[in-house]
C-alpha positions as a Markdown table, in Angstrom:
| # | Residue | x | y | z |
|---|---|---|---|---|
| 1 | Met | 0.0 | -0.1 | -0.1 |
| 2 | Thr | 1.3 | 3.2 | -0.9 |
| 3 | Lys | 0.9 | 6.2 | 1.3 |
| 4 | Thr | 1.8 | 9.7 | 1.2 |
| 5 | Phe | 1.7 | 12.1 | 4.2 |
| 6 | Arg | 1.9 | 16.0 | 4.6 |
| 7 | Leu | 4.8 | 17.1 | 6.8 |
| 8 | Lys | 4.0 | 20.0 | 9.3 |
| 9 | Asn | 6.7 | 21.6 | 10.8 |
| 10 | Leu | 9.7 | 20.3 | 8.7 |
| 11 | Asp | 12.8 | 22.5 | 9.1 |
| 12 | Cys | 15.6 | 21.9 | 6.9 |
| 13 | Ala | 16.7 | 19.6 | 3.9 |
| 14 | Asn | 18.9 | 17.6 | 6.9 |
| 15 | Cys | 16.2 | 16.4 | 8.7 |
| 16 | Ala | 14.0 | 15.9 | 5.2 |
| 17 | Ala | 17.4 | 13.5 | 4.4 |
| 18 | Lys | 17.2 | 11.7 | 8.1 |
| 19 | Leu | 13.5 | 11.1 | 8.3 |
| 20 | Glu | 13.9 | 9.5 | 4.7 |
| 21 | Arg | 16.7 | 6.8 | 5.5 |
| 22 | Ala | 15.2 | 6.3 | 9.3 |
| 23 | Val | 11.6 | 5.4 | 7.9 |
| 24 | Gly | 13.2 | 3.6 | 4.5 |
| 25 | Lys | 14.5 | 1.0 | 7.2 |
| 26 | Leu | 12.0 | 0.1 | 8.9 |
| 27 | Asp | 10.6 | -3.5 | 9.2 |
| 28 | Gly | 7.0 | -2.9 | 7.0 |
| 29 | Val | 8.5 | -0.2 | 4.6 |
| 30 | Thr | 9.2 | -1.3 | 1.3 |
| 31 | Ser | 10.1 | 2.2 | 0.1 |
| 32 | Ala | 10.4 | 5.9 | 1.3 |
| 33 | Ser | 10.9 | 9.2 | -0.2 |
| 34 | Val | 10.3 | 12.7 | 1.6 |
| 35 | Asn | 9.8 | 16.2 | -0.8 |
| 36 | Phe | 11.3 | 19.1 | 1.2 |
| 37 | Phe | 9.8 | 21.4 | -0.6 |
| 38 | Ala | 6.6 | 19.8 | -1.0 |
| 39 | Leu | 6.6 | 19.0 | 2.8 |
| 40 | Lys | 5.8 | 15.2 | 1.6 |
| 41 | Leu | 6.5 | 11.7 | 3.0 |
| 42 | Asn | 5.7 | 9.0 | 0.3 |
| 43 | Val | 5.8 | 5.6 | 2.1 |
| 44 | Glu | 4.9 | 2.2 | 0.8 |
| 45 | Ile | 4.4 | 0.0 | 3.1 |
| 46 | Asp | 3.3 | -3.8 | 3.9 |
| 47 | Asp | -0.7 | -4.4 | 3.7 |
| 48 | Gly | -0.5 | -6.5 | 6.9 |
| 49 | Arg | 1.2 | -4.2 | 8.9 |
| 50 | Tyr | 0.4 | -0.8 | 8.3 |
| 51 | Asp | -1.0 | 0.1 | 11.3 |
| 52 | Glu | 2.2 | -1.1 | 13.2 |
| 53 | Thr | 4.6 | 0.8 | 10.9 |
| 54 | Leu | 2.4 | 4.1 | 10.8 |
| 55 | Ala | 3.3 | 3.7 | 15.0 |
| 56 | Asp | 6.4 | 3.2 | 14.1 |
| 57 | Ile | 6.9 | 5.9 | 11.5 |
| 58 | Arg | 5.5 | 8.0 | 13.7 |
| 59 | Lys | 8.1 | 7.6 | 16.5 |
| 60 | Val | 11.0 | 8.3 | 13.8 |
| 61 | Cys | 9.7 | 11.4 | 13.1 |
| 62 | Lys | 9.2 | 12.7 | 16.6 |
| 63 | Lys | 12.9 | 11.6 | 16.9 |
| 64 | Val | 14.1 | 13.1 | 13.9 |
| 65 | Glu | 12.2 | 16.4 | 14.6 |
| 66 | Pro | 10.2 | 16.7 | 17.9 |
| 67 | Asp | 8.1 | 19.4 | 16.7 |
| 68 | Met | 6.9 | 17.3 | 13.2 |
| 69 | Glu | 3.7 | 16.3 | 12.8 |
| 70 | Leu | 2.8 | 13.3 | 10.4 |
| 71 | Ile | -0.6 | 14.8 | 9.0 |
| 72 | Gly | -3.1 | 12.4 | 7.1 |
């Protein structure tokens, strides 16, 4: 399943790159890409692990940028 999230309060391109790498390494994520200018995160998540993986993605967002919110 491919899902797109808006990223609120993502401050810099370096944080966007960190987020993309960290989300891409999570179990259940097939691919991840962050568009800093559009403030969007596109992820491909295994269907059977969606809820669990989404919770992990939210945790990673807070680790990379504590003020960042994942919307969508």
